[in-house]
N, C-alpha and C positions, 0 to 999 in steps of 0.2 A: 224463395226462402222466407221464413217468418221468424219472429222473435219468440215463438212459443216453445214449450218443452213437451215432447211426446215420446212414447215408447214404440220401438220398432223391433220386434223379435226380442233378442236378449240385450238390446241397447237402449239407452236414453239419448234422444237427440235434443240438443240445446241450441236454439237459434239466438244469434246475437249480431251486433254490428261493430265493426272496427272503423274508427274515424281517424284519418291521417290529415295533418296540416302541412303547409309549406315549410315550416320551421323544423319539422321532424317529430313533432309530438304525436302521440297516439293515445286514443281513449277507446273504451269499450262501453257499449250500452245494450240493454236488452230490448229497448224500444226503438223504432225508427228515429234516427237522430235529426235534430234541427242543425243545419249546416251553415257555417260562416262561408263567405265567398272563397276563402283560402283552404277550405276543407273538402275532402272527398271521403265517401263512405263505401264500405264493402260489406254486404250481407253475407254472413257465414253460419255454418252449422258445425257443432262439435258432436261427434258420435262417441259416446262413452259406454263401455260394457257395464251391465248391471253388476257384474262380478266385482267391480271396484268397491262396491258398498258391502260386500260380503267379506268383512275383515276376519281373517283367521286369527285364532289365538294360539301363539306358539310359546312353548315353554321347554326349557332344557336345563339340565343340571350336569355339571362336569365335576367329578371328584378326583383329585390328584393326591397321591401319597406325598408326604413331605420330602421324601428322598428321590422322587421322580419328577422330571420336567415334562410338561405336556408337549406333544408334538401334533399340531393340527395343520392339515393341508387346507388352507383357506380357499384355494381355487376349487378343489373338489367339493368342499362343504357348500360354497356359494353356488356352484353349478347344480348340486343336488337340491338345494332349496328352490332355486329358480325353476328347475324342472318340475318339482312337486307343486309349487304354488302358482307358476305361470307369471311371475313378476321378477323384476331385477331386485337383487338383495345387496345391501351395503353391510357386509358382515365384518365385524372387528372383534379382536380379542383384547380385553383390558385386564391389567393387573388389578388386584384387590384394592389398591389405593386409587384407582381410576385412571392411571396413566396408560397410554397405549402400549401394547406389547409388540 
């Protein structure tokens, strides 16, 4: 494993090192680390899909009449967005004053 970054198909591969010490501290570096006698290093790769950088722009507008209360099934809405976008969604409904509903 190396500390380079390269493309493989639809992924970016990021090489890095995690360094652990006896006291429980952890640090990360992109270059091969210089180690103290109480440290151990692990070479690692992170494989990230290029789709992470293709940020979709979402926009929605919900208009509710003054005499009607909205009814939104958050589980169905969240599942639909997750299915369409392929990512986990933290979907919340907020009142106009900013408080959670």
